[in-house]
BATI-465968 format. One record per residue: residue in one letter; y, z, x of N, C-alpha, C in turn. Coordinates in pm, whole numbers, plus 50000, padded with zeros to 5 digits. Each point is the difference from the previous one (the first is absolute). Layout:
BEGIN
('A' (Y Z X) (Y Z X) (Y Z X));
...
This chain:
BEGIN
('M' (24291 55885 62452) (50101 50082 50049) (50048 50092 49884));
('R' (50024 50141 50042) (50043 50097 49897) (50133 49973 49959));
('K' (50027 50014 49873) (50136 49977 49941) (50084 50116 50052));
('P' (50119 49973 50047) (50088 50110 50044) (50041 50088 49886));
('K' (50019 50120 50018) (50034 50093 49891) (50156 49981 49967));
('S' (50020 50013 49868) (50138 49986 49956) (50088 50120 50047));
('V' (50129 49982 49978) (50082 50120 50040) (49961 50124 49916));
('E' (49990 49965 49867) (49965 50112 49906) (49870 50076 50040));
('Q' (49894 49911 50039) (49877 50066 50038) (50009 50082 50130));
('R' (50086 49952 50093) (50021 50076 50124) (50072 50141 49965));
('W' (50100 49991 49919) (50075 50116 49971) (49912 50104 49918));
('R' (49918 49947 49911) (49912 50088 49920) (49897 50070 50099));
('K' (49963 49935 50099) (49914 50057 50105) (50067 50105 50066));
('R' (50117 49984 50042) (50081 50099 50069) (50022 50116 49911));
('L' (50037 49980 49877) (50024 50114 49906) (49876 50075 49978));
('K' (49880 49929 49995) (49876 50077 49980) (49958 50090 50116));
('R' (50040 49955 50116) (49975 50083 50126) (50089 50121 49989));
('V' (50123 49990 49963) (50093 50110 49987) (49951 50107 49897));
('Q' (49959 49945 49877) (49961 50083 49897) (49869 50080 50040));
('K' (49914 49922 50066) (49878 50059 50049) (50026 50121 50099));
('A' (50105 49985 50082) (50032 50101 50090) (50059 50133 49930));
('G' (50043 49977 49868) (50041 50118 49919) (50151 49990 49956));
('G' (50020 50042 49877) (50123 49995 49937) (50109 50064 50068));
('K' (49963 50115 50072) (50102 50084 50066) (50054 49913 50117));
('F' (49906 49926 50074) (50055 49923 50106) (50076 49882 49943));
('A' (49951 49946 49891) (50074 49887 49942) (50134 50026 49955));
('S' (50018 50126 49962) (50139 50041 49941) (50100 50003 50122));
('R' (49950 49997 50121) (50097 50010 50112) (50042 49862 50051));
('L' (49939 49888 49937) (50042 49868 50043) (50140 49986 49989));
('S' (50060 49924 50083) (50147 49972 49988) (50026 49921 49874));
('S' (50119 50014 49944) (50034 49929 49876) (49998 49850 50017));
('S' (50038 49963 50122) (50002 49854 50023) (49861 49939 49996));
('F' (49906 50071 50068) (49860 49959 49998) (49946 49984 49854));
('R' (50022 50115 49934) (49951 50000 49849) (50067 49887 49924));
('G' (50130 49981 50034) (50069 49887 49919) (49943 49873 50026));
('R' (49948 49977 50124) (49943 49867 50036) (49877 49994 49931));
('I' (49917 50095 49990) (49877 49999 49917) (50037 49967 49856));
('E' (50072 50073 49937) (50042 49990 49862) (50053 49863 49972));
('H' (50081 49941 50100) (50061 49866 49970) (49886 49898 49976));
('V' (49890 50013 50071) (49893 49913 49996) (49906 50022 49882));
('L' (49968 50138 49988) (49898 50040 49904) (50050 50025 49861));
('Y' (50135 50047 49994) (50052 50045 49872) (50145 49947 49981));
('P' (50002 49854 49983) (50127 49951 49969) (50054 50040 49867));
('P' (50133 49983 49979) (50061 50043 49873) (49929 49944 49883));
('G' (49974 50094 49901) (49943 49960 49877) (49842 50010 49997));
('K' (49939 50014 50121) (49858 50001 50007) (49938 50133 49927));
('H' (50075 50105 49994) (49943 50118 49938) (50032 50001 49844));
('H' (50073 49907 49958) (50028 49983 49859) (49885 49930 49941));
('S' (49891 50060 49984) (49878 49939 49964) (49912 50086 49909));
('A' (49900 49944 49944) (49913 50070 49912) (49909 50107 50088));
('K' (49998 49964 50126) (49914 50092 50092) (50082 50133 50020));
('F' (50131 49986 50014) (50085 50122 50011) (49993 50082 49874));
('D' (50006 49928 49884) (49998 50063 49868) (49869 50079 49987));
('R' (49892 49934 50045) (49871 50067 49989) (49987 50125 50078));
('A' (50063 50002 50123) (50011 50114 50090) (50074 50108 49929));
('V' (50109 49965 49936) (50084 50105 49935) (49917 50068 49884));
('S' (49920 49914 49922) (49923 50048 49899) (49888 50095 50047));
('K' (49933 49953 50111) (49889 50078 50050) (50050 50136 50064));
('S' (50127 50013 50027) (50049 50117 50063) (50076 50089 49909));
('A' (49978 49971 49866) (50074 50075 49893) (49973 50142 50008));
('H' (49883 50045 50057) (49959 50151 50008) (50074 50070 50105));
('L' (50070 49927 50084) (50068 50060 50113) (50144 50039 49962));
('P' (50061 50103 50050) (50136 50035 49982) (50086 49898 50065));
('R' (50123 49994 49946) (50102 49910 50047) (50129 50077 50025));
('P' (50081 49952 50090) (50134 50073 50026) (50081 49976 49871));
('D' (50083 50108 49981) (50100 50000 49898) (50132 49935 50039));
('F' (50021 50012 50132) (50122 49953 50055) (49979 49960 50146));
('I' (50093 49901 50044) (49993 49961 50139) (50147 49996 50057));
('I' (50011 50064 50114) (50117 49989 50082) (49983 49868 50081));
('I' (50067 49891 49956) (49973 49871 50060) (50092 49965 50128));
('G' (50079 50088 50050) (50074 49989 50117) (50146 50031 49977));
('A' (50080 49968 50098) (49980 49906 50115) (49982 50087 50122));
('P' (49942 49937 50103) (49987 50080 50128) (50135 50042 50060));
('K' (49997 50115 50065) (50133 50065 50053) (50102 50016 49901));
('C' (49959 50046 49872) (50094 50025 49902) (49981 50138 49938));
('G' (49918 50078 50060) (49975 50136 49945) (49878 50021 49922));
('T' (49905 49902 50015) (49878 49998 49911) (49905 50113 50046));
('S' (49997 50023 50129) (49919 50112 50058) (50046 50138 49935));
('W' (50129 50015 50005) (50065 50123 49944) (49965 50016 49860));
('L' (50010 49889 49919) (49963 50016 49860) (49852 50027 49973));
('Q' (49921 49923 50081) (49857 50024 49975) (49965 50150 50032));
('R' (50042 50060 50108) (49976 50132 50024) (50051 50101 49902));
('A' (50135 49973 49948) (50051 50083 49912) (49928 50006 49861));
('L' (49963 49874 49953) (49923 49994 49883) (49862 50064 50014));
('G' (49943 49984 50116) (49874 50063 50027) (49994 50146 49991));
('Q' (50120 50075 50011) (50010 50136 49992) (50023 50054 49865));
('H' (50028 49908 49903) (50011 50033 49862) (49865 50032 49931));
('P' (49986 50111 49919) (49877 50027 49951) (49938 49912 49898));
('G' (50092 49915 49952) (49958 49907 49890) (49979 49855 50049));
('I' (49992 49984 50138) (49985 49872 50056) (49894 50004 50109));
('L' (49922 49890 49993) (49895 49981 50113) (50034 49873 50072));
('M' (50050 50015 50118) (50016 49889 50092) (49885 49955 50088));
('V' (49952 49887 50004) (49896 49959 50084) (50064 49987 50145));
('P' (49944 50066 50097) (50072 49994 50140) (49997 49871 50061));
('D' (50088 49990 50101) (50022 49875 50071) (50033 49881 49919));
('E' (49980 49879 50053) (50038 49882 49924) (49884 49906 49990));
('I' (49963 49973 49872) (49879 49912 49989) (50031 49859 50018));
('E' (50119 49949 49957) (50032 49857 50025) (49907 49898 49946));
('Y' (49926 50035 49897) (49897 49913 49945) (50061 49868 49952));
('F' (50099 49997 49921) (50052 49867 49952) (50081 49928 50102));
('S' (50037 50059 50101) (50080 49930 50112) (49909 49958 50111));
('M' (49890 50074 50030) (49939 49971 50123) (49845 50000 49994));
('H' (49948 50049 49887) (49857 50026 50000) (49925 49933 49869));
('L' (50059 49897 49947) (49941 49939 49884) (49857 49945 50024));
('D' (49968 49987 50128) (49860 49953 50030) (49896 50111 49976));
('Y' (50042 50122 49986) (49908 50107 49973) (49975 49997 49847));
('P' (49871 50062 49964) (49966 50012 49858) (50104 50087 49929));
('L' (50022 49973 49867) (50096 50078 49929) (49952 50150 49998));
('D' (49877 50036 50004) (49949 50124 49984) (50045 50082 50132));
('W' (50017 49924 50115) (50044 50066 50128) (50141 50062 49976));
('Y' (50086 49936 49920) (50135 50041 49966) (49987 50112 49907));
('L' (49930 49997 49890) (50000 50096 49886) (49934 50129 50047));
('N' (49899 49983 50100) (49927 50126 50042) (50093 50098 50079));
('H' (50108 49948 50050) (50098 50100 50062) (50050 50091 49887));
('F' (50015 49960 49878) (50050 50080 49898) (49887 50089 49936));
('A' (49876 49944 49998) (49887 50075 49952) (49974 50113 50089));
('H' (50000 49980 50133) (49971 50114 50089) (50115 50105 50003));
('A' (50117 49953 49993) (50115 50098 49999) (49987 50080 49867));
('A' (49975 49934 49880) (49994 50064 49873) (49890 50110 50008));
('K' (49882 49961 50046) (49881 50080 50000) (50030 50124 50086));
('A' (50071 49988 50114) (50030 50112 50080) (50104 50092 49940));
('T' (50086 49947 49931) (50106 50078 49948) (49981 50061 49861));
('R' (49928 49925 49918) (49989 50046 49864) (49884 50082 49965));
('S' (49906 50026 50105) (49880 50089 49979) (50046 50132 49963));
('G' (49963 50059 49893) (50040 50135 49953) (50123 50012 49952));
('S' (50071 49883 49960) (50132 50008 49945) (50008 49917 49868));
('A' (50067 50058 49901) (50008 49939 49873) (50122 49899 50003));
('I' (50081 50004 50100) (50112 49922 50004) (49975 49861 50069));
('S' (50044 49890 49943) (49988 49873 50064) (50128 49960 50057));
('P' (50025 50006 50127) (50130 49952 50062) (50015 49855 49984));
('V' (50134 49964 50009) (50033 49854 50001) (49975 49954 50148));
('M' (49925 49883 50002) (49967 49950 50139) (50077 49877 50040));
('G' (50023 50006 50136) (50074 49891 50054) (49970 49967 50144));
('E' (50049 49893 50047) (49979 49957 50139) (50139 49947 50050));
('K' (50016 49997 50136) (50112 49938 50061) (49946 49898 50108));
('S' (50039 49872 49965) (49979 49894 50095) (50126 49925 50013));
('A' (50075 50026 50115) (50133 49956 50015) (50020 49851 50008));
('R' (49895 49915 50030) (50007 49859 50000) (49976 49924 49872));
('Y' (49966 50078 49900) (49976 49939 49870) (50143 49934 49956));
('C' (50099 50062 50045) (50137 49949 49955) (50010 49851 50020));
('A' (49946 49940 50110) (50037 49865 50036) (49871 49907 49968));
('I' (49911 50039 49916) (49891 49906 49970) (50056 49897 49895));
('E' (49940 49882 50001) (50039 49897 49922) (49963 50022 49848));
('P' (50073 49921 49907) (49971 50025 49861) (49854 49993 49957));
('D' (49926 49908 50065) (49860 49980 49960) (49918 50137 50032));
('R' (50044 50063 50099) (49937 50130 50030) (50051 50115 49908));
('V' (50121 49994 49969) (50056 50105 49899) (49923 49972 49862));
('A' (49962 49879 49976) (49921 49979 49880) (49870 50058 50015));
('I' (49934 50004 50119) (49878 50059 50015) (50010 50154 49966));
('V' (50104 50064 50070) (50019 50132 49970) (50010 50029 49860));
('H' (50074 49917 49916) (50019 50021 49861) (49875 49982 49920));
('R' (49916 49906 50038) (49869 49986 49945) (49912 50121 50004));
('L' (50010 50066 50113) (49919 50130 50018) (50073 50112 49942));
('L' (50131 50014 50022) (50083 50120 49969) (50117 49964 49906));
('P' (49971 49943 49879) (50105 49959 49908) (50105 50109 49957));
('D' (49950 50119 50001) (50097 50116 49961) (50052 50077 50112));
('A' (49986 49958 50123) (50041 50082 50111) (50157 50012 50017));
('R' (50045 50117 50041) (50135 50015 50026) (50025 49973 50145));
('L' (50114 49934 50025) (50034 49944 50144) (50124 50072 50048));
('I' (49999 50027 50124) (50114 50060 50074) (50036 49914 50123));
('L' (50118 49954 50007) (50050 49916 50113) (50113 50084 50073));
('M' (49991 50033 50115) (50111 50065 50076) (50071 49898 50081));
('T' (50130 49985 49986) (50088 49906 50060) (50087 50064 50120));
('R' (50058 49922 50081) (50082 50050 50102) (50086 49881 50044));
('D' (50122 50025 50064) (50082 49889 50047) (49901 49912 50087));
('P' (49986 49869 49972) (49901 49933 50073) (50023 49988 50159));
('I' (50119 50012 50037) (50029 49999 50147) (49951 50124 50066));
('A' (50024 50116 49933) (49957 50127 50050) (49847 50000 49995));
('R' (49946 49948 49898) (49847 50000 49983) (49937 49923 50117));
('H' (50053 49877 50026) (49939 49925 50107) (50015 50053 50134));
('W' (50114 50057 50029) (50022 50069 50130) (49911 50115 50015));
('S' (49984 50085 49897) (49907 50106 50000) (49851 49965 50033));
('Q' (49963 49894 49931) (49866 49952 50017) (49970 49954 50148));
('A' (50097 49931 50046) (49989 49937 50140) (49991 50119 50107));
('K' (50096 50097 49979) (49995 50119 50096) (49870 50058 49994));
('R' (49946 50030 49885) (49870 50067 49988) (49892 49914 50055));
('F' (49996 49879 49965) (49888 49903 50053) (49996 49993 50150));
('F' (50124 49969 50060) (49991 49978 50141) (50004 50136 50084));
('S' (49993 50106 49935) (49987 50124 50075) (49855 50030 50025));
('K' (49911 49937 49931) (49857 50022 50012) (49942 49913 50113));
('K' (49935 50077 50092) (49951 49926 50114) (49887 49890 49973));
('R' (49929 50023 49894) (49900 49900 49966) (50058 49867 49961));
('F' (50123 50000 49962) (50078 49882 49955) (50094 49938 50102));
('N' (50052 50103 50086) (50099 49963 50102) (49987 50091 50119));
('K' (49952 49941 50115) (49971 50067 50113) (50125 50001 50096));
('R' (50108 49942 49965) (50120 49991 50084) (50071 50143 49996));
('E' (50071 50024 50106) (50085 50120 50002) (50123 49981 49914));
('G' (50055 50106 49938) (50120 49990 49924) (49981 49976 49857));
('G' (49877 49995 49947) (49975 49980 49868) (50054 49871 49946));
('V' (50075 50013 49885) (50058 49872 49936) (50105 49935 50088));
('F' (50065 50083 50091) (50106 49943 50090) (49936 49916 50111));
('G' (49869 50016 50024) (49931 49924 50103) (49941 49864 49951));
('V' (50022 49978 49871) (49940 49877 49945) (50100 49884 49998));
('P' (49970 49888 50056) (50095 49885 50012) (50050 49974 49860));
('R' (50126 49958 49991) (50072 49972 49874) (49920 49891 49921));
('G' (49949 49897 50054) (49931 49901 49931) (49880 50054 49933));
('E' (49916 50079 50064) (49882 50059 49946) (50046 50108 49891));
('L' (50110 50071 50019) (50040 50098 49895) (50047 49919 49877));
('F' (50078 49901 50019) (50046 49918 49881) (49888 49934 49929));
('D' (49897 49951 50074) (49882 49947 49942) (49930 50103 49902));
('Y' (49993 50131 50053) (49939 50120 49931) (50081 50013 49871));
('F' (50130 50007 50013) (50085 50011 49878) (49973 49897 49891));
('E' (49985 49873 50048) (49971 49896 49906) (49863 50013 49929));
('R' (49898 50048 50080) (49879 50016 49935) (49998 50119 49898));
('M' (50085 50106 50020) (50010 50106 49917) (50098 49976 49892));
('R' (50069 49894 50000) (50102 49973 49904) (49959 50028 49853));
('P' (49878 49963 49945) (49965 50031 49867) (50005 50144 49968));
('L' (49988 50090 50096) (50012 50150 49979) (50132 50047 49971));
('G' (50100 49911 50014) (50144 50046 49973) (50047 49910 49884));
('G' (49917 49920 49943) (50051 49916 49888) (49977 50078 49867));
('F' (50082 50093 49972) (49971 50082 49887) (50025 49933 49866));
('S' (50091 49902 49996) (50029 49925 49872) (49877 49914 49967));
('T' (49930 49944 50104) (49878 49922 49973) (49890 50091 49956));
('M' (49974 50116 50063) (49907 50097 49961) (50014 50044 49847));
('I' (50122 50030 49960) (50033 50038 49872) (49960 49894 49897));
('A' (50053 49878 50033) (49972 49885 49909) (49856 49966 49995));
('N' (49915 50011 50114) (49860 49979 49989) (49921 50096 49910));
('W' (50030 50129 50022) (49930 50106 49933) (50045 50002 49848));
('T' (50124 49989 49969) (50044 49998 49857) (49974 49875 49928));
('G' (49963 49886 50081) (49956 49885 49938) (49856 50019 49937));
('I' (49929 50095 50048) (49868 50025 49945) (49992 50129 49922));
('Y' (50056 50107 50053) (50006 50125 49927) (50129 50006 49916));
('P' (49994 50078 49885) (50122 50025 49935) (50100 50075 50094));
('P' (50125 49965 49989) (50097 50068 50103) (50000 50146 49994));
('E' (49982 50063 49874) (49999 50142 49988) (49884 50065 50078));
('R' (49904 49924 50041) (49888 50056 50082) (50039 50026 50147));
('L' (50109 49938 50038) (50038 50014 50144) (50120 50091 50017));
('L' (49986 50102 50075) (50112 50090 50037) (50053 49962 50143));
('I' (50126 49992 50017) (50052 49956 50125) (50077 50118 50058));
('V' (49968 50045 50110) (50058 50132 50062) (50065 49959 50130));
('S' (50131 50030 50015) (50072 49977 50128) (49970 50103 50089));
('Q' (49946 49964 50125) (49979 50092 50110) (50122 50075 50033));
('E' (50108 49936 50015) (50127 50063 50040) (50030 50116 49907));
('K' (50004 49973 49877) (50035 50091 49896) (49901 50115 49985));
('A' (49865 49966 50021) (49894 50092 49998) (50023 50108 50112));
('L' (50051 49955 50120) (50018 50092 50106) (50122 50087 49972));
('E' (50092 49945 49917) (50118 50082 49959) (49971 50103 49897));
('R' (49917 49957 49911) (49964 50083 49881) (49848 50001 49970));
('P' (49922 50059 50097) (49855 49982 49986) (49939 50055 49867));
('R' (50054 50118 49959) (49944 50060 49883) (50022 49904 49868));
('E' (50120 49938 50001) (50027 49914 49889) (49919 49876 49994));
('A' (49978 49944 50127) (49914 49881 50002) (49863 50035 49962));
('Y' (49946 50117 50055) (49867 50042 49969) (49974 50028 49852));
('D' (50104 50064 49932) (49983 50014 49859) (50003 49867 49926));
('A' (50080 49901 50045) (49995 49872 49935) (49863 49932 50007));
('V' (49932 50019 50114) (49863 49950 50010) (49906 50073 49908));
('L' (50013 50123 50003) (49903 50074 49910) (50018 49957 49849));
('E' (50133 49984 49965) (50026 49953 49869) (49939 49862 49970));
('H' (50013 49921 50101) (49939 49858 49987) (49847 50007 49982));
('L' (49949 50093 50065) (49844 50017 49999) (49950 50075 49871));
('G' (50094 50065 49930) (49965 50088 49890) (49936 50125 50036));
('V' (50043 50054 50120) (49949 50123 50063) (50105 50109 49972));
('S' (49951 50130 49987) (50097 50096 49975) (50090 50029 50114));
('Q' (50131 50026 49970) (50100 50026 50099) (50014 50154 50012));
('D' (49912 50073 49939) (50001 50142 50015) (49907 50053 50113));
('Y' (50056 50010 50113) (49928 50032 50123) (50089 50089 50089));
('D' (49934 50062 50095) (50066 50081 50093) (50044 49928 50123));
('P' (50134 49968 50013) (50048 49917 50106) (49948 50056 50141));
('K' (49980 50118 50014) (49950 50059 50129) (49861 49959 50035));
('A' (49935 49962 49889) (49858 49949 50021) (49999 49866 50050));
('I' (50103 49922 49980) (50009 49859 50045) (50077 49997 50132));
('K' (49933 50043 50108) (50059 50036 50120) (50064 49889 50069));
('I' (49968 49869 49968) (50063 49880 50071) (50106 49951 49936));
('L' (50055 50056 49881) (50101 49942 49933) (50136 49974 50073));
('D' (50026 50093 50100) (50121 49997 50078) (49974 49950 50140));
('A' (49879 49935 50027) (49971 49950 50141) (49976 49854 49996));
('E' (50018 49938 50109) (49975 49866 50022) (49863 49982 50078));
('T' (49928 49896 49968) (49869 49978 50065) (49994 49860 50066));
('N' (49901 49980 50089) (49972 49870 50061) (50126 49954 50062));
('L' (50075 50087 50074) (50121 49958 50070) (49977 49925 50122));
('G' (50073 49898 50024) (49991 49925 50135) (50106 50050 50099));
('P' (50008 49939 50117) (50109 50034 50089) (50138 49983 49951));
('K' (50087 50095 50032) (50145 49992 49952) (50070 49922 50112));
('L' (50016 49869 49972) (50067 49919 50098) (50108 49914 49927));
('E' (50117 49998 50062) (50106 49918 49936) (49977 49859 50006));
('M' (50037 49919 49895) (49968 49857 49996) (50106 49925 50085));
('P' (49958 49925 50095) (50095 49916 50075) (50071 49903 49914));
('K' (50121 49954 50029) (50084 49921 49920) (49926 49865 49977));
('D' (49948 49937 50101) (49946 49866 49981) (49880 49998 49903));
('I' (49927 50120 49997) (49889 50006 49904) (50058 50030 49858));
('G' (50104 50082 50001) (50066 50015 49872) (50048 49878 49941));
('D' (50064 49924 50079) (50061 49869 49953) (49889 49905 49946));
('Y' (49884 49998 50074) (49885 49906 49960) (49954 50050 49874));
('L' (49975 50128 49966) (49956 50057 49882) (50097 49976 49888));
('E' (50129 50018 50026) (50104 49983 49896) (49990 49852 49954));
('S' (49985 49903 50094) (49991 49862 49958) (49875 49983 49917));
('M' (49886 50057 50036) (49871 49986 49935) (50000 50043 49861));
('F' (50071 50121 49973) (49991 50060 49869) (50127 49994 49920));
('A' (50104 49920 50043) (50119 49992 49921) (49963 49954 49855));
('G' (49922 49895 49992) (49967 49950 49863) (49917 50100 49921));
('E' (49922 50077 50065) (49916 50104 49923) (50089 50106 49950));
('R' (50099 50046 50070) (50084 50108 49951) (50068 49957 49873));
('E' (50047 49865 50005) (50071 49950 49878) (49901 49985 49884));
('R' (49890 49955 50034) (49894 49977 49883) (49968 50141 49937));
('L' (49971 50096 50096) (49975 50131 49945) (50103 50061 49910));
('H' (50119 49984 50040) (50116 50052 49934) (50010 49935 49857));
('K' (49987 49873 49996) (49999 49930 49873) (49892 50050 49906));
('M' (49884 50027 50061) (49882 50045 49924) (50014 50149 49949));
('L' (50053 50085 50089) (49999 50144 49964) (50150 50045 49976));
('G' (50097 49935 50047) (50133 50052 49983) (50023 50123 50079));
('D' (50066 50096 49933) (50018 50137 50069) (49896 50107 49948));
('R' (49895 49954 49953) (49900 50102 49934) (49904 50055 50083));
('T' (50019 49976 50142) (49901 50056 50098) (50033 50136 50047));
('A' (50071 50082 49922) (50042 50135 50044) (49889 50082 50043));
('V' (49899 50019 49912) (49874 50057 50038) (49876 49920 49956));
('Y' (50015 49962 49881) (49888 49908 49945) (50071 49914 49895));
('V' (49931 49880 49974) (50051 49903 49920) (49956 50011 49856));
('E' (50089 50002 49911) (49969 50008 49850) (49971 49858 49959));
('R' (49893 49986 49926) (49961 49860 49946) (50085 49969 49878));
């Protein structure tokens, strides 16, 4: 009798079928499905190995990002990505790679080739080497063992975290998510979702509002001065000031034509403008009461535009 395949063998077979179908298709997998694969194949600490170090050494010839916008979702990261991409001294890789959060099953070269291709297309015929970066908004919530992986590959990277009132962030994400027909076919968008299902969604997304944990996880591995924290609310009030703070953090010239950065005074990736019902507000207030206190103790009143270390 044939020995039944182990859970790991079954998941490896599924992953192989997906990868054979093509990376573009694989990148469209739901985060929950990829999470199930990674839970079996890539448990915490597995990538902290000589094998990963060898991959890092073998890829030494490939360019690496100088900085990463690590999140958080619905905190203005798309605005910042596009604004930085319009600066002549910065090269932003388009879209979100999410390598360290969702695609660690891919070879390391897959990640680094994003920057190699972008650099080749941009630098041909130019003597200037722009600072390169990427934006993957879910990096903010990866566990410390994965932050350590990022550090092993990119020990000198500059990091940018955009924050927002966690209640407003959660409501904004829910409005956006449930307005998409592929996720919610009910009429009325988020208002058509039963409260139990909506509250379950809030709980699943809770790590994306835990800014104090994000900051502790990243500064537990990287020196605190490598992390710049930008308040979304204050960036909307004073976009030029926030933008210049980011440029200073990246070591990029602040001598630019503001008219050339067309998105500085605009918002991007907006969801439906819907007022939050009181019962939802009460639920989120209860969820994040402790987080607000922890964040205040950690940062005090220094979140005016960016946090001085």
